[in-house]
C-alpha positions as CSV (number, residue, x, y, z in Angstrom):
1,M,-9.7,-4.1,5.5
2,R,-12.6,-3.5,7.8
3,A,-13.3,-5.4,10.9
4,R,-16.8,-6.2,12.1
5,E,-17.7,-5.4,15.6
6,Q,-20.4,-7.3,17.4
7,G,-22.0,-5.8,20.7
8,H,-24.1,-7.4,23.3
9,A,-27.4,-5.3,24.4
10,A,-27.8,-4.8,27.9
11,R,-30.8,-6.1,29.5
12,V,-33.4,-3.4,30.0
13,I,-36.6,-3.0,32.1
14,G,-39.6,-4.2,30.2
15,W,-41.3,-0.8,29.8
16,L,-38.3,0.8,28.3
17,P,-38.9,1.6,24.6
18,E,-37.2,-1.0,22.2
19,V,-35.8,2.1,20.3
20,L,-33.5,2.8,23.1
21,I,-31.9,-0.5,22.9
22,V,-31.3,-0.1,19.2
23,L,-29.8,3.3,19.8
24,L,-27.6,2.0,22.4
25,V,-26.2,-0.8,20.2
26,V,-25.7,1.4,17.4
27,A,-23.8,3.7,19.6
28,A,-21.7,1.1,21.0
29,G,-20.9,-0.4,17.6
30,G,-20.0,3.1,16.4
31,N,-17.6,3.6,19.0
32,A,-15.9,0.3,18.6
33,W,-15.6,0.7,14.9
34,F,-14.0,4.3,15.0
35,H,-11.9,4.1,18.3
36,L,-10.4,0.6,18.5
37,G,-6.7,0.6,17.6
38,H,-5.1,-2.2,15.6
39,R,-2.2,-4.2,17.0
40,W,-0.1,-6.7,15.1
41,F,2.4,-8.8,16.9
42,G,3.0,-6.0,19.4
43,L,4.4,-3.6,16.9
44,S,1.3,-1.2,16.6
45,Q,1.9,2.4,16.1
46,A,1.4,4.6,19.4
47,G,-1.6,6.6,19.4
48,S,-4.6,7.8,21.6
49,V,-8.2,8.7,20.9
50,I,-10.0,11.5,22.7
51,G,-13.6,10.3,23.3
52,P,-16.6,12.3,24.3
53,P,-16.9,13.3,28.0
54,A,-18.4,10.8,30.3
55,A,-22.1,10.8,30.8
56,A,-24.4,8.9,33.3
57,P,-26.3,6.1,31.9
58,P,-30.1,6.4,31.7
59,S,-31.8,5.8,35.1
60,A,-33.9,2.9,33.5
61,L,-30.8,1.0,32.2
62,R,-29.3,-1.7,34.5
63,L,-25.5,-2.1,33.8
64,P,-23.4,-4.7,35.4
65,P,-20.5,-3.4,37.6
66,D,-17.3,-2.4,36.1
67,G,-14.5,-5.1,36.0
68,V,-11.5,-6.3,34.2
69,A,-12.1,-8.5,31.3
70,A,-10.0,-11.9,31.2
71,P,-7.2,-11.7,28.6
72,V,-7.9,-13.4,25.4
73,A,-4.4,-14.3,25.2
74,G,-1.1,-13.8,27.1
75,S,1.3,-11.2,25.8
76,S,4.8,-12.2,24.9
77,P,7.8,-9.8,23.9
78,G,9.0,-12.5,21.7
79,G,12.5,-14.5,22.3
80,A,15.5,-15.8,20.4
81,I,14.8,-18.2,17.3
82,S,16.2,-21.5,17.1
83,A,17.7,-22.4,13.9
84,A,17.1,-26.0,14.3
85,A,13.2,-25.5,14.8
86,V,12.9,-23.2,11.8
87,R,14.9,-26.0,9.7
88,A,12.5,-28.6,10.9
89,A,9.4,-26.4,10.3
90,L,10.4,-25.8,6.7
91,A,11.9,-29.1,5.9
92,P,8.6,-30.7,4.3
93,Y,8.3,-27.9,1.9
94,V,11.4,-26.2,0.9
95,N,12.6,-28.9,-1.5
96,A,9.4,-29.4,-3.3
97,P,9.8,-30.0,-7.1
98,V,6.9,-27.5,-7.8
99,L,9.2,-24.7,-6.8
100,G,11.5,-25.1,-9.7
101,P,15.3,-25.1,-9.7
102,H,15.8,-21.7,-8.4
103,A,14.4,-20.6,-5.0
104,D,15.5,-18.6,-1.9
105,V,14.3,-19.2,1.5
106,W,15.8,-17.0,4.4
107,V,14.6,-16.6,7.8
108,S,16.0,-14.1,10.4
109,D,15.5,-13.5,14.2
110,L,13.8,-10.2,14.4
111,S,15.1,-9.7,17.9
112,T,18.8,-10.0,17.0
113,G,18.9,-9.6,13.3
114,K,20.8,-12.9,12.8
115,V,19.8,-15.0,9.7
116,V,18.9,-18.3,11.1
117,Y,18.0,-20.2,7.9
118,R,19.4,-19.9,4.2
119,H,18.4,-22.0,1.3
120,G,19.4,-20.5,-2.0
121,L,22.1,-17.7,-2.2
122,T,21.8,-16.0,-5.5
123,P,19.5,-13.0,-6.4
124,V,16.0,-13.6,-7.5
125,T,13.3,-11.9,-9.6
126,P,11.4,-10.2,-6.8
127,A,8.0,-9.4,-8.6
128,S,5.9,-7.3,-6.3
129,T,8.1,-7.9,-3.3
130,M,10.0,-5.0,-5.1
131,K,7.1,-2.7,-3.6
132,L,8.8,-3.1,-0.1
133,L,11.9,-1.2,-1.3
134,T,9.9,1.6,-3.2
135,A,7.6,2.2,-0.3
136,T,10.4,2.3,2.1
137,A,12.4,4.7,0.3
138,A,9.3,7.0,-0.4
139,L,8.5,7.1,3.3
140,E,12.0,7.8,4.4
141,T,12.6,10.6,1.7
142,L,9.1,12.2,1.6
143,G,7.7,11.4,5.0
144,P,4.2,9.7,5.7
145,M,2.4,13.0,5.8
146,S,3.4,14.2,2.5
147,R,0.7,15.0,-0.1
148,F,0.6,15.4,-3.8
149,R,-1.1,18.5,-5.2
150,T,-3.0,18.7,-8.5
151,T,-3.4,22.4,-9.4
152,V,-5.1,24.7,-11.9
153,V,-3.1,27.8,-12.7
154,G,-3.9,30.6,-15.3
155,A,-3.9,34.2,-16.3
156,G,-7.1,35.6,-17.7
157,N,-9.1,33.1,-19.5
158,R,-6.0,30.7,-20.2
159,I,-5.7,28.1,-17.7
160,V,-3.7,24.9,-17.3
161,L,-4.4,21.7,-15.4
162,V,-1.1,20.8,-13.6
163,G,-0.3,17.2,-12.6
164,G,1.5,16.8,-9.2
165,G,1.9,13.0,-9.5
166,D,-1.0,12.0,-7.4
167,P,-1.3,8.2,-8.0
168,L,-4.9,7.9,-6.7
169,L,-6.6,10.9,-8.2
170,A,-10.1,10.2,-9.4
171,S,-12.0,11.7,-12.2
172,T,-15.3,12.2,-10.4
173,T,-16.6,12.7,-6.9
174,A,-18.7,9.6,-7.3
175,K,-15.6,7.6,-8.2
176,A,-13.8,8.9,-5.1
177,R,-16.5,8.6,-2.6
178,G,-16.1,6.0,0.0
179,L,-12.7,4.8,-0.9
180,Y,-9.7,4.2,1.3
181,P,-7.4,6.2,1.4
182,A,-9.4,9.2,0.4
183,R,-9.1,10.2,-3.1
184,A,-8.8,13.9,-4.7
185,D,-10.8,14.2,-7.7
186,L,-11.1,16.3,-10.9
187,A,-14.7,17.2,-10.4
188,T,-14.1,18.8,-7.2
189,L,-11.2,20.8,-8.6
190,A,-13.4,21.8,-11.6
191,R,-16.0,23.2,-9.2
192,S,-13.4,25.2,-7.1
193,T,-11.8,26.4,-10.4
194,A,-15.2,27.5,-11.8
195,R,-15.9,29.5,-8.6
196,A,-12.4,31.3,-9.0
197,L,-13.1,32.1,-12.6
198,K,-16.7,33.3,-12.0
199,A,-15.2,35.5,-9.3
200,E,-13.0,37.3,-11.9
201,G,-16.2,37.4,-14.4
202,I,-14.7,34.8,-16.6
203,R,-17.3,32.3,-18.0
204,K,-15.2,30.8,-20.9
205,V,-11.5,29.5,-21.0
206,S,-8.9,28.0,-23.0
207,L,-7.6,24.9,-21.2
208,G,-4.4,22.8,-21.4
209,Y,-2.9,20.2,-19.3
210,D,0.8,19.8,-18.0
211,A,2.2,16.4,-17.0
212,S,5.9,17.6,-17.2
213,A,6.4,16.8,-13.4
214,F,7.9,13.4,-14.6
215,T,10.4,12.9,-17.1
216,G,11.9,10.0,-19.3
217,P,9.8,7.4,-21.2
218,A,6.2,6.7,-20.0
219,V,6.7,3.0,-20.6
220,N,9.6,1.3,-19.0
221,P,12.0,-0.3,-21.7
222,H,12.6,-3.3,-19.3
223,W,8.9,-4.3,-19.5
224,P,7.7,-6.7,-21.9
225,G,6.0,-4.9,-24.9
226,G,2.7,-6.9,-24.2
227,Y,2.3,-5.1,-20.8
228,I,0.8,-2.0,-22.5
229,T,-1.2,-3.8,-25.3
230,G,-2.3,-6.4,-22.8
231,D,-3.9,-3.9,-20.4
232,V,-1.4,-4.8,-17.7
233,V,0.0,-1.3,-16.9
234,P,-0.7,2.2,-18.3
235,P,1.8,4.6,-19.5
236,I,3.1,6.3,-16.2
237,S,2.2,10.0,-16.0
238,A,2.4,12.8,-13.4
239,L,-1.2,13.6,-14.4
240,W,-4.0,11.0,-14.6
241,A,-7.3,10.0,-13.1
242,D,-8.5,6.7,-12.2
243,E,-4.8,5.4,-12.7
244,G,-5.2,6.0,-16.3
245,R,-8.3,3.8,-16.9
246,D,-11.4,4.6,-19.1
247,A,-15.0,4.3,-17.9
248,Q,-14.7,0.5,-18.7
249,G,-11.9,0.0,-16.6
250,H,-9.3,-0.5,-19.5
251,Y,-6.0,1.7,-19.6
252,V,-5.9,4.6,-21.9
253,G,-3.0,5.3,-24.3
254,D,-2.5,8.9,-22.9
255,P,-3.7,9.2,-19.3
256,A,-2.8,13.0,-19.2
257,A,-4.9,13.8,-22.2
258,A,-7.8,11.6,-20.6
259,A,-7.6,13.6,-17.4
260,G,-7.6,16.9,-19.3
261,S,-10.8,15.9,-21.0
262,A,-12.4,14.8,-17.7
263,F,-11.5,18.1,-16.3
264,A,-13.0,20.1,-19.1
265,A,-16.1,18.1,-18.7
266,G,-16.1,19.0,-15.0
267,L,-15.8,22.8,-16.0
268,R,-18.6,22.6,-18.3
269,R,-20.9,20.9,-15.7
270,A,-19.8,23.8,-13.4
271,G,-20.9,26.5,-15.9
272,I,-17.5,27.3,-17.5
273,G,-17.3,27.0,-21.4
274,V,-14.1,25.5,-22.7
275,S,-13.0,26.7,-26.2
276,G,-11.1,24.6,-28.8
277,S,-9.5,21.5,-28.0
278,V,-7.8,20.6,-24.8
279,T,-4.0,20.1,-25.4
280,A,-0.7,19.7,-23.7
281,R,0.7,22.9,-22.5
282,K,3.5,23.8,-20.2
283,A,2.1,26.0,-17.3
284,P,3.8,29.4,-17.3
285,A,6.0,29.8,-14.2
286,T,4.3,33.3,-13.5
287,A,0.8,31.8,-13.5
288,A,-1.3,32.2,-10.5
289,E,-3.1,29.3,-8.9
290,L,-6.8,29.1,-9.1
291,A,-7.6,26.0,-7.3
292,A,-6.0,22.8,-6.0
293,V,-6.8,19.4,-4.5
294,D,-4.4,17.4,-2.5
295,S,-3.9,13.6,-2.2
296,A,-4.2,11.4,1.0
297,P,-1.1,11.3,3.0
298,L,1.7,9.1,1.5
299,G,1.6,6.8,4.5
300,E,-1.9,5.9,3.6
301,I,-1.2,5.6,-0.2
302,V,1.7,3.2,0.8
303,Q,-0.6,1.0,2.9
304,H,-3.0,0.8,0.0
305,T,-0.2,0.0,-2.5
306,L,1.3,-2.7,-0.5
307,A,-2.2,-4.2,0.7
308,V,-3.6,-4.7,-2.8
309,S,-0.3,-4.7,-4.7
310,D,-1.0,-1.7,-6.8
311,N,1.7,-1.5,-9.6
312,D,0.3,1.7,-11.2
313,A,0.8,3.6,-7.7
314,A,4.0,2.0,-7.0
315,E,5.6,3.5,-10.4
316,V,4.2,6.9,-9.5
317,I,5.7,6.8,-6.1
318,L,9.0,5.6,-7.6
319,R,9.1,8.8,-9.6
320,Q,8.4,10.9,-6.6
321,V,11.4,9.5,-4.9
322,G,13.5,10.3,-7.9
323,A,12.3,13.8,-8.0
324,K,12.9,14.4,-4.2
325,V,16.4,12.7,-4.1
326,S,18.2,13.8,-7.4
327,G,15.5,15.9,-9.2
328,N,15.3,13.1,-11.9
329,P,11.7,11.8,-11.8
330,S,12.2,9.1,-14.3
331,F,12.4,5.2,-14.0
332,V,16.2,5.4,-14.1
333,G,16.3,8.3,-11.7
334,G,13.7,6.7,-9.1
335,A,15.4,3.3,-9.2
336,A,18.9,5.1,-8.5
337,A,17.3,7.0,-5.8
338,V,15.7,4.1,-4.0
339,R,19.1,2.5,-3.9
340,T,20.7,5.6,-2.4
341,V,18.1,5.9,0.3
342,L,18.2,2.3,1.4
343,S,22.0,2.1,1.3
344,G,22.0,5.2,3.6
345,L,19.7,3.4,5.9
346,G,22.3,0.6,6.2
347,A,20.7,-2.0,3.7
348,H,22.8,-4.2,1.8
349,V,22.1,-3.0,-1.8
350,T,25.3,-4.7,-3.6
351,G,24.1,-7.6,-5.7
352,S,20.6,-6.2,-6.3
353,T,19.3,-4.5,-9.4
354,Q,16.2,-2.4,-9.8
355,Y,14.6,-1.0,-12.9
356,D,11.1,-0.2,-11.8
357,G,9.0,0.4,-8.6
358,S,6.5,-2.2,-8.8
359,G,8.6,-5.4,-9.6
360,L,6.9,-5.8,-13.1
361,S,10.3,-6.1,-14.8
362,R,11.7,-9.6,-15.2
363,D,15.0,-7.9,-15.3
364,D,14.8,-6.9,-11.6
365,R,17.1,-8.9,-9.3
366,L,16.9,-8.8,-5.4
367,T,19.1,-10.5,-2.9
368,P,17.3,-12.1,0.0
369,Q,19.6,-10.1,2.5
370,L,18.3,-6.8,0.9
371,L,14.7,-7.9,1.5
372,L,15.5,-8.9,4.9
373,D,17.3,-5.6,5.6
374,V,14.3,-3.7,4.5
375,L,11.8,-5.7,6.7
376,A,14.2,-5.0,9.6
377,L,14.0,-1.4,9.1
378,V,10.4,-1.1,8.8
379,T,9.9,-3.2,12.1
380,S,12.4,-1.3,14.1
381,S,11.3,1.3,16.7
382,A,14.2,3.4,15.3
383,H,12.4,4.1,12.1
384,P,8.7,5.1,13.1
385,Q,8.5,7.1,9.8
386,L,8.5,3.7,8.1
387,R,5.9,2.0,10.0
388,E,3.0,2.2,7.3
389,V,5.2,-0.4,5.4
390,L,4.6,-2.9,8.1
391,T,0.9,-2.0,8.5
392,G,0.3,-2.2,4.9
393,L,1.4,-5.8,4.7
394,P,-1.5,-8.2,3.9
395,V,-2.5,-10.5,6.8
396,A,-2.5,-14.1,6.0
397,G,-6.1,-15.3,5.4
398,F,-7.6,-12.0,6.1
399,T,-6.7,-9.0,4.3
400,G,-5.3,-7.7,0.9
401,S,-3.7,-10.0,-1.6
402,L,-3.5,-12.6,1.1
403,Q,-7.2,-12.6,1.8
404,N,-8.0,-15.7,-0.2
405,R,-4.9,-17.7,0.6
406,F,-3.7,-19.8,3.6
407,D,-7.0,-21.7,3.6
408,K,-5.2,-24.8,3.9
409,G,-2.4,-25.9,6.2
410,P,-2.1,-25.1,9.9
411,A,-4.9,-23.0,11.1
412,A,-2.6,-21.4,13.8
413,A,-0.8,-19.6,11.1
414,R,-3.7,-17.5,9.9
415,G,-3.3,-14.1,11.5
416,R,0.3,-14.6,12.4
417,V,1.8,-13.9,9.0
418,R,2.0,-10.5,7.5
419,A,3.7,-10.6,3.9
420,K,4.0,-8.8,0.6
421,T,3.2,-11.0,-2.1
422,G,5.0,-11.3,-5.4
423,T,3.5,-12.8,-8.7
424,L,4.6,-13.2,-12.1
425,T,4.2,-16.2,-14.4
426,G,6.9,-18.5,-13.2
427,V,7.7,-16.1,-10.2
428,H,6.1,-16.3,-6.9
429,G,7.1,-14.8,-3.6
430,L,6.5,-13.9,-0.1
431,A,8.4,-11.4,2.1
432,G,7.2,-10.4,5.6
433,L,6.9,-11.2,9.3
434,A,5.7,-14.3,11.1
435,S,4.9,-14.8,14.9
436,D,5.3,-18.3,16.0
437,V,2.7,-19.7,18.7
438,H,4.7,-18.2,21.6
439,G,5.1,-14.8,20.1
440,N,8.6,-15.3,18.9
441,L,9.1,-13.0,15.8
442,M,10.8,-13.8,12.6
443,L,11.4,-12.1,9.3
444,F,11.4,-14.2,6.2
445,V,11.9,-14.0,2.5
446,M,10.6,-16.8,0.1
447,V,10.8,-16.3,-3.6
448,T,11.1,-18.7,-6.4
449,D,11.6,-17.4,-10.1
450,R,11.7,-20.6,-12.2
451,V,8.4,-22.3,-11.6
452,P,7.5,-25.0,-14.3
453,G,4.5,-23.9,-16.3
454,P,1.9,-26.3,-14.8
455,D,2.9,-25.7,-11.2
456,Q,2.1,-22.0,-10.7
457,L,-0.8,-22.5,-8.0
458,L,1.0,-25.3,-6.5
459,A,4.1,-23.4,-6.0
460,Q,2.3,-20.4,-4.5
461,H,0.4,-22.9,-2.2
462,D,3.9,-24.4,-1.1
463,L,5.1,-21.0,-0.2
464,D,1.9,-20.3,1.9
465,L,2.6,-23.7,3.7
466,M,6.1,-22.6,4.5
467,A,5.3,-19.2,5.8
468,G,2.3,-21.0,7.7
469,A,4.8,-23.4,9.2
470,L,6.7,-20.5,10.7
471,G,3.5,-19.0,12.2
472,A,2.3,-22.4,13.6
473,C,5.8,-23.6,15.1
474,S,7.4,-23.2,18.3
475,C,10.4,-21.8,17.0
476,G,12.1,-20.1,20.0
477,T,15.1,-21.4,21.7
478,S,12.9,-21.5,25.1
479,S,9.7,-22.7,23.6
């Protein structure tokens, strides 16, 4: 999700070297790239940037006088939503046969919290809109600045690689380089470990790995059996690299063992021999820490997880919530913890059932009211710790899982809708925020979970048209 900034070079006296122009443009572009804040619907996170000290321009450079740029668009605090206007905007799409016999479409007024439109009343299979619940509970429980640590502990020449549930840990520095959010990696950890061992005169070790930070089955019993064999999701582990993928990008059967092997290879490259096989081994409680690497902050991990709908990361985050809330870092413990946290925040959890963190389970059921409640929480100024859920939502027609959608329908909707997508075969959903053409703000949930086989793309497109209709309408009572 990167924007491209374009600058206009100032006119320069003819004898000024062309290289000065290039340097000025590069400097201006770099400043714009790194110091422009992002604002969406007036709900941006407050912040400030400390820039370099002011400096006089080169004497040969002619600059226009300072002035105030004309506004690109007028600002609007948003107003009350007209139920009649919303009903008229959605009417051409909400009863489309391609949606199948079971669809929920709810819209609420962000300024008041009042639900202004209801179509369908029963819980739906949420698919990946479930990630909104998991992410919100994680930020509330752990905080956006939490990091997950992968460590190496040991005594003498016996060492253990200990997984701390970093969902984005990479196997090598090369695979971590240039990614957002930043990845910790096993190669860096191996080099740090080698330095610590050499300082003690140790050149060869016995290596084990410990993934015991998570408990319960690694494969959710509420997932179809074909998910593992079909390369849909890996076994969930507190220790993995590259989200449990091998060099060809396929999921491995034992992610912790693969991470242990990758770490052993890193040690050998760093000049430390590894004797025998690398096996699962519980780290002794008294073992000293030799080295560690930390993940990116949880807030950034949440943004990534929502933007690209990362199932693997969502399941690890669910376990972290369970560990923090109840000391039960399993699928069952994580799902119960999410429910507890959201209920404590005032969300209506009655009538909803959650079995995982990603929404891959077809047994999951969420009410539209619960999804609207979560969206209201993350957009509220009373809960700034949840803001990365909002900023992680894909923008219609521009970013993440909505980048290649909203290509048809009202052009005014592109950029005015942010939403979490949800997709399984027969299930399509959008849940997010829309700003109409006058800045009036709405929350919406649109999920259909019995789409006829031939109509999958048509149903998805109809949801885009519905969300787009909200972004392109004049839905305020005073519009």
